[in-house]
C-alpha positions in Angstrom: 115.1 97.7 134.7 113.7 99.6 131.7 113.2 98.0 128.3 114.2 99.6 125.0 111.4 100.3 122.4 113.5 98.5 119.8 113.5 95.4 122.0 109.7 95.5 122.4 109.3 95.8 118.6 111.8 93.0 118.0 110.1 90.6 120.4 106.6 91.3 118.9 107.9 90.8 115.3 109.6 87.5 116.3 106.3 86.3 117.8 104.1 87.7 115.1 106.2 87.8 112.0 103.9 89.8 109.8 103.2 92.4 112.4 103.7 96.1 111.8 104.6 97.6 115.1 104.7 101.3 116.2 106.0 102.0 119.7 105.8 105.3 121.6 107.6 106.0 124.9 104.8 107.8 126.8 106.9 109.4 129.6 110.4 109.2 128.2 111.4 106.9 131.1 111.7 103.6 129.2 109.0 102.1 131.5 105.7 103.3 130.0 105.0 102.6 126.3 102.1 102.6 123.9 102.1 100.1 121.0 100.0 99.8 117.9 100.4 96.3 116.5 98.8 95.5 113.1 98.7 91.9 111.8 96.6 89.7 109.5 97.1 87.0 112.2 94.6 88.9 114.3 91.8 88.3 111.8 88.8 86.5 113.3 90.2 86.8 116.8 88.7 88.8 119.7 90.5 91.8 121.0 91.4 89.8 124.1 92.9 87.0 121.9 94.8 89.6 119.9 96.3 91.1 123.1 97.1 87.6 124.4 99.1 87.0 121.2 101.1 90.2 121.8 101.7 89.4 125.4 102.9 85.9 124.5 105.3 87.4 122.0 106.8 89.5 124.9 107.9 86.2 126.5 106.8 87.0 130.1 108.6 90.4 130.2 105.3 92.3 130.7 105.1 93.4 134.3 108.8 92.8 134.9 111.2 94.5 132.5 108.3 96.1 130.8 106.3 98.0 133.4 103.4 99.4 131.4 102.2 98.9 127.8 99.1 100.6 126.4 98.2 98.2 123.6 96.2 98.7 120.5 95.8 95.9 118.0 94.4 96.0 114.5 93.9 93.9 111.3 95.3 95.5 108.2 92.5 96.7 105.8 94.1 95.0 102.8 94.5 91.6 104.4 
């Protein structure tokens, strides 16, 4: 079962309220996405910890409804 890009964005924003989220459907199939998530909440955290925060926000859907997500995280420059 494919997941909509809007649903991915919504889940991430619910889990990380200040996040700016950009989602791209890599293959047009609703199963392979790339996401850029920018949040001040990532400041001081390792890249692994940042990714864990995003995966937690996805509420266990990664690997199930959401087949593949190429994830990039960043801290905003002005935060």
